[in-house]
C-alpha positions as CSV (number, residue, x, y, z in Angstrom):
1,M,-9.1,-6.9,5.7
2,N,-8.3,-9.7,8.1
3,K,-7.1,-12.9,6.3
4,T,-9.7,-15.0,8.2
5,H,-12.6,-12.8,6.9
6,L,-13.9,-13.0,3.4
7,P,-16.9,-11.5,1.5
8,L,-20.1,-13.4,1.9
9,F,-20.4,-14.1,-1.9
10,E,-17.2,-16.3,-1.7
11,V,-18.9,-18.7,0.7
12,N,-20.0,-21.9,-1.0
13,V,-23.6,-23.2,-1.1
14,G,-24.2,-25.5,1.9
15,S,-21.8,-23.7,4.1
16,E,-22.3,-21.5,7.2
17,A,-20.6,-18.3,8.0
18,K,-20.7,-15.7,10.8
19,V,-20.9,-12.0,10.1
20,S,-17.8,-10.1,11.1
21,E,-18.3,-6.6,9.6
22,L,-20.5,-4.6,7.3
23,L,-18.6,-2.4,4.8
24,S,-21.7,-0.8,3.2
25,M,-22.8,2.8,4.1
26,G,-26.0,4.8,4.0
27,L,-29.3,3.2,3.0
28,S,-27.6,-0.1,1.9
29,R,-26.1,-0.4,5.4
30,R,-29.5,0.3,7.0
31,R,-31.1,-2.4,4.9
32,M,-28.5,-4.9,5.9
33,L,-29.0,-4.0,9.6
34,D,-32.8,-4.2,9.2
35,L,-32.4,-7.8,7.8
36,G,-30.5,-8.7,11.0
37,L,-27.0,-8.7,9.6
38,I,-25.1,-7.6,12.6
39,P,-21.7,-9.0,13.8
40,G,-22.2,-12.5,15.1
41,T,-25.2,-13.4,13.0
42,I,-25.0,-16.9,11.5
43,I,-25.8,-17.1,7.8
44,N,-26.4,-20.4,5.8
45,V,-25.8,-20.3,2.1
46,I,-28.9,-22.1,0.6
47,R,-28.7,-21.9,-3.2
48,K,-27.5,-19.8,-6.2
49,S,-29.7,-18.8,-9.0
50,P,-29.1,-20.5,-12.4
51,L,-26.8,-17.6,-13.5
52,G,-25.1,-17.4,-10.1
53,D,-26.6,-14.0,-9.0
54,P,-28.5,-13.5,-6.7
55,V,-27.8,-16.1,-4.0
56,A,-30.4,-17.2,-1.3
57,Y,-29.3,-17.1,2.3
58,N,-31.0,-18.2,5.5
59,I,-30.6,-15.2,7.9
60,R,-32.2,-15.6,11.3
61,G,-34.8,-18.0,9.9
62,A,-35.7,-15.9,6.9
63,L,-34.8,-16.8,3.3
64,I,-33.2,-13.6,1.8
65,A,-31.8,-13.2,-1.7
66,L,-28.8,-10.9,-2.0
67,R,-27.0,-9.8,-5.2
68,K,-23.3,-10.2,-5.5
69,E,-22.7,-6.5,-5.1
70,E,-24.6,-6.5,-1.7
71,A,-22.9,-9.7,-0.5
72,K,-19.4,-8.2,-1.3
73,Q,-20.1,-5.7,1.4
74,I,-20.6,-8.3,4.2
75,L,-17.4,-9.7,5.6
76,V,-17.8,-13.1,7.3
77,S,-15.7,-15.9,8.8
78,K,-16.5,-19.5,7.7
79,I,-17.9,-21.9,10.2
80,N,-17.9,-25.1,8.0
C-alpha cells in the first residue's frame, strides 16, 4: 500500500478524501462500484454513529452509511 493512501475508516469526520483504489472483491466490490466509488470520487466524512460504526459519508451527493469492514476496503488520499 502506498504511504499516501489510507483506508477510508481512518479519515476524520469533517474531512474530504479521494478514492484511490478498491480492495474488495465479488459482490462487495460490485456494491461499492454501484454506489459510485470509483477512483477519483470525492468522499466527505459526515458523522460517526454513537458507537463509531457505521460512519455516514457523502458520496456523489448521496448520504451513505458504511461499516468499518467495508470502509477498510476503500483506499483514499486525504484532501483536507
